[in-house]
Legacy VTK file of the C-alpha trace (Angstrom):
# vtk DataFile Version 3.0
C-alpha trace
ASCII
DATASET POLYDATA
POINTS 310 float
-5.610 9.449 -5.538
-8.677 9.716 -7.762
-12.056 10.242 -6.136
-14.122 11.634 -8.982
-17.174 9.646 -7.915
-17.971 8.378 -4.426
-21.225 6.395 -4.423
-23.328 6.099 -1.278
-24.733 2.612 -0.613
-27.163 2.164 2.315
-25.499 -0.090 4.856
-28.759 -1.787 5.795
-29.784 -2.823 2.276
-28.269 -6.197 1.429
-29.512 -6.103 -2.152
-27.945 -2.712 -2.839
-24.672 -3.792 -1.263
-24.612 -6.851 -3.501
-25.384 -4.831 -6.640
-22.592 -2.381 -5.782
-20.023 -5.081 -6.570
-20.610 -4.589 -10.293
-20.399 -0.785 -10.234
-17.332 1.304 -11.004
-17.253 4.552 -9.092
-13.836 5.597 -7.859
-15.029 4.724 -4.344
-17.995 3.160 -2.594
-19.342 4.640 0.640
-21.291 2.201 2.763
-23.608 4.433 4.755
-24.326 4.007 8.458
-25.660 7.535 8.933
-28.607 9.239 7.208
-29.594 6.267 5.048
-30.079 3.990 8.071
-32.968 4.326 10.590
-31.898 4.304 14.259
-33.410 0.869 14.874
-31.317 -0.649 12.080
-27.909 0.815 12.948
-26.655 -2.377 14.591
-27.756 -4.601 11.722
-26.205 -2.177 9.222
-22.849 -2.256 11.027
-22.786 -6.047 10.898
-23.838 -6.076 7.250
-21.096 -3.647 6.280
-18.501 -5.511 8.341
-19.447 -8.798 6.674
-19.258 -7.195 3.212
-15.762 -5.875 3.952
-14.496 -9.134 5.424
-15.974 -11.276 2.638
-13.477 -10.009 0.079
-16.298 -9.267 -2.383
-15.152 -5.658 -2.636
-11.425 -6.253 -2.897
-11.239 -4.412 -6.247
-13.012 -1.348 -4.855
-11.850 1.545 -2.725
-14.296 1.408 0.178
-15.242 4.076 2.710
-17.900 4.005 5.418
-19.939 7.040 6.384
-20.075 6.712 10.133
-22.402 8.524 12.487
-21.399 11.982 13.676
-19.269 12.329 16.784
-22.111 14.154 18.550
-24.408 11.097 18.314
-22.225 8.946 20.571
-22.406 6.157 17.983
-18.998 6.699 16.435
-16.941 4.421 18.739
-19.274 1.480 18.066
-19.248 2.188 14.324
-15.458 2.112 14.223
-15.205 -0.988 16.377
-17.299 -2.847 13.809
-15.922 -1.567 10.495
-12.217 -0.745 10.853
-10.327 -3.482 9.024
-7.542 -4.014 6.466
-10.231 -3.765 3.765
-11.494 -0.327 4.788
-9.796 2.611 3.091
-11.365 5.310 5.183
-14.336 6.862 6.918
-16.563 9.713 5.835
-17.070 11.880 8.918
-20.350 13.831 8.775
-21.225 17.091 10.525
-17.566 18.004 10.992
-17.465 21.372 12.733
-14.039 21.793 14.305
-10.514 20.461 14.621
-11.342 18.676 17.860
-13.902 16.475 16.112
-11.369 15.294 13.536
-8.749 14.703 16.214
-11.197 12.685 18.322
-12.094 10.490 15.351
-8.403 10.026 14.572
-7.696 8.866 18.130
-10.529 6.349 17.927
-9.221 5.073 14.610
-5.737 4.660 16.043
-7.136 2.591 18.902
-8.933 0.280 16.482
-5.909 0.046 14.186
-3.738 -0.971 17.144
-6.230 -3.649 18.132
-6.188 -5.094 14.623
-2.474 -4.841 14.006
-2.906 -2.231 11.285
-0.352 0.502 10.622
-1.121 3.796 12.311
-2.858 6.042 9.801
-4.093 3.136 7.659
-7.660 4.487 7.760
-8.195 7.840 6.045
-10.751 10.495 6.964
-12.977 12.490 4.612
-14.802 15.125 6.684
-18.088 16.457 5.354
-18.405 20.136 6.205
-22.140 20.808 6.144
-23.054 23.378 8.780
-22.541 27.091 9.131
-20.195 26.477 12.064
-18.204 23.969 10.051
-17.754 26.325 7.113
-16.652 29.161 9.377
-14.191 26.801 11.088
-12.614 25.482 7.888
-9.305 27.122 8.746
-8.909 24.771 11.713
-10.511 21.686 10.116
-8.239 21.779 7.063
-4.879 20.267 7.927
-6.147 18.976 11.279
-4.890 15.424 10.655
-2.501 13.566 8.374
-5.363 11.149 7.784
-7.362 13.664 5.746
-7.800 12.554 2.153
-9.991 15.508 1.298
-12.693 17.932 2.371
-16.283 17.356 1.278
-19.154 19.820 1.128
-22.672 18.814 2.241
-25.200 21.029 0.506
-28.449 19.631 1.885
-27.507 19.910 5.548
-25.881 23.289 4.985
-29.077 24.696 3.457
-31.076 23.282 6.369
-28.703 24.808 8.907
-28.813 28.133 7.094
-32.628 27.994 7.096
-33.160 28.101 3.320
-34.235 25.763 0.545
-31.495 24.317 -1.613
-31.791 26.022 -5.002
-31.134 24.429 -8.372
-28.726 27.290 -9.092
-26.766 26.571 -5.872
-26.846 30.258 -4.925
-26.812 29.565 -1.191
-23.889 27.181 -1.631
-21.545 29.298 -3.724
-19.584 30.735 -0.790
-19.265 27.511 1.259
-18.361 25.440 -1.802
-15.704 27.945 -2.764
-14.268 27.901 0.753
-14.144 24.080 0.848
-12.323 24.016 -2.491
-9.866 26.717 -1.428
-8.987 25.086 1.885
-8.630 21.692 0.234
-6.192 23.200 -2.239
-4.331 25.055 0.500
-3.723 21.811 2.404
-3.142 19.656 -0.705
-6.109 17.327 -0.292
-9.058 16.587 -2.588
-12.146 18.797 -2.689
-15.265 16.617 -3.018
-18.568 18.231 -3.944
-21.987 17.512 -2.454
-24.596 15.078 -3.729
-27.108 16.152 -6.375
-30.400 14.885 -5.012
-32.599 15.002 -8.144
-31.751 11.649 -9.697
-33.901 12.271 -12.769
-32.383 15.664 -13.631
-29.391 14.753 -15.765
-29.028 18.274 -17.124
-28.960 19.723 -13.616
-26.369 17.175 -12.523
-24.080 18.058 -15.431
-24.468 21.784 -14.832
-23.709 21.480 -11.110
-20.760 19.149 -11.707
-19.274 21.467 -14.324
-19.513 24.375 -11.887
-17.883 22.271 -9.175
-14.960 21.440 -11.442
-14.526 25.110 -12.302
-14.507 25.967 -8.584
-11.663 23.521 -8.033
-13.429 20.358 -6.902
-11.887 17.051 -7.950
-14.868 14.777 -7.383
-18.450 14.485 -6.241
-20.566 12.430 -3.867
-23.250 10.539 -5.812
-26.391 8.739 -4.680
-27.413 6.646 -7.694
-25.493 4.463 -10.169
-26.873 6.412 -13.126
-24.954 9.485 -11.908
-21.557 7.791 -12.107
-20.942 8.079 -15.857
-21.744 11.786 -16.143
-19.738 12.806 -13.085
-16.727 10.668 -14.037
-16.828 12.124 -17.542
-17.040 15.718 -16.373
-14.127 15.295 -13.964
-12.078 13.638 -16.713
-10.165 15.800 -19.213
-11.702 15.534 -22.668
-9.664 14.474 -25.690
-9.743 18.057 -26.941
-8.453 19.356 -23.586
-5.700 16.756 -23.579
-4.625 17.639 -27.095
-4.565 21.372 -26.302
-2.545 20.716 -23.162
-0.085 18.544 -25.082
0.407 21.318 -27.642
0.883 23.928 -24.908
3.497 21.876 -23.048
5.408 20.977 -26.215
5.456 24.577 -27.455
6.451 25.981 -24.070
9.263 23.458 -23.633
10.623 24.396 -27.058
10.403 28.096 -26.196
12.131 27.552 -22.854
14.932 25.679 -24.605
15.411 28.788 -26.766
15.662 30.922 -23.629
12.163 32.400 -23.990
9.660 32.699 -21.132
6.496 32.713 -23.215
5.160 31.516 -26.550
1.997 31.857 -28.625
-0.105 28.725 -29.193
-3.164 28.961 -31.446
-3.191 32.723 -31.037
-2.986 32.675 -27.226
-0.039 33.606 -25.063
1.405 30.768 -22.964
3.691 31.457 -20.009
4.698 29.539 -16.877
1.308 29.288 -15.072
-0.510 28.232 -18.233
2.140 25.623 -19.028
2.030 24.292 -15.469
-1.754 24.050 -15.628
-1.441 22.056 -18.841
1.094 19.722 -17.206
-1.333 19.178 -14.335
-4.133 18.281 -16.725
-1.914 15.766 -18.527
-0.849 14.241 -15.223
-4.514 13.837 -14.254
-5.306 12.220 -17.590
-2.444 9.759 -17.158
-3.586 8.885 -13.648
-7.133 8.285 -14.861
-5.919 6.105 -17.738
-4.494 3.658 -15.184
-7.828 3.313 -13.375
-9.581 0.023 -14.224
-12.896 1.875 -14.551
-11.476 4.902 -16.338
-12.646 6.297 -19.615
-10.276 4.873 -22.195
-7.615 7.080 -23.775
-5.198 6.476 -26.592
-1.684 6.547 -25.075
-0.587 9.233 -27.532
-3.452 11.467 -26.407
-2.120 11.776 -22.891
1.541 12.245 -23.645
3.022 15.585 -22.667
5.523 15.202 -25.473
4.873 15.702 -29.206
4.378 12.624 -31.329
3.211 9.082 -30.528
3.979 7.349 -27.266
4.303 3.603 -26.762
1.880 2.082 -24.295
3.458 0.514 -21.227
LINES 1 311
310 0 1 2 3 4 5 6 7 8 9 10 11 12 13 14 15 16 17 18 19 20 21 22 23 24 25 26 27 28 29 30 31 32 33 34 35 36 37 38 39 40 41 42 43 44 45 46 47 48 49 50 51 52 53 54 55 56 57 58 59 60 61 62 63 64 65 66 67 68 69 70 71 72 73 74 75 76 77 78 79 80 81 82 83 84 85 86 87 88 89 90 91 92 93 94 95 96 97 98 99 100 101 102 103 104 105 106 107 108 109 110 111 112 113 114 115 116 117 118 119 120 121 122 123 124 125 126 127 128 129 130 131 132 133 134 135 136 137 138 139 140 141 142 143 144 145 146 147 148 149 150 151 152 153 154 155 156 157 158 159 160 161 162 163 164 165 166 167 168 169 170 171 172 173 174 175 176 177 178 179 180 181 182 183 184 185 186 187 188 189 190 191 192 193 194 195 196 197 198 199 200 201 202 203 204 205 206 207 208 209 210 211 212 213 214 215 216 217 218 219 220 221 222 223 224 225 226 227 228 229 230 231 232 233 234 235 236 237 238 239 240 241 242 243 244 245 246 247 248 249 250 251 252 253 254 255 256 257 258 259 260 261 262 263 264 265 266 267 268 269 270 271 272 273 274 275 276 277 278 279 280 281 282 283 284 285 286 287 288 289 290 291 292 293 294 295 296 297 298 299 300 301 302 303 304 305 306 307 308 309
């Protein structure tokens, strides 16, 4: 599953919900939590439910950020929004295994009521407190519903008692831990929002660091952030070509009974070849996304020479 960009859309803003139809992030997140004042929670639930049931977002992968378990609002949120059209929930302030398990039980109850298969609705926990980060070992792998683990930088900085820095110094350890535990349990690592909408350079720098740390996508808060984040989590043509060369050369070497080969002056052995195969697999997956950056079929082949489009 590709979740390079997950765009938050306030659940109480009809105009923004309508405009979201024309956007192409990998997923939309209708927000019932921080973006919605307490007095408007009920109206937001109904608005999101109506948007889901209308079929207007049938081409999108749609999640809903529900309210945290500790608020007592989660059961009502799920009663309103769980449906065949909902791919999953974003679970904020996740701090322990018990919180994920409680949300999963509530989802199962709603799925049963609606005749949906058990496990239909996925969970993306946001780990955004000191306690949550230190409990990652129990949160990761806590449910088969988990599609990933997300990091929440703003709330983490608040909980730690510091300002969020442009250099992300305070977030380096927690981000690394989220990425490592996501990899350990074979789910996606999704990076935090970048709050300065006008700072394109900062967004690109932070996204590039996230990719290098092992993240596979990022939460975004404005449509103008979608292109840059999608691009930075998409292998470039040069990366694809290098990976194709590496795989082709290594396969030829292996056929000769050799365990390594030199490509463009650099030694290639099993881990480097496997990394190249993974990059090519990602590029192929992205090429099948309707909103994906376009690739020439030959550019994403892991075999030498042209490849016929299918």
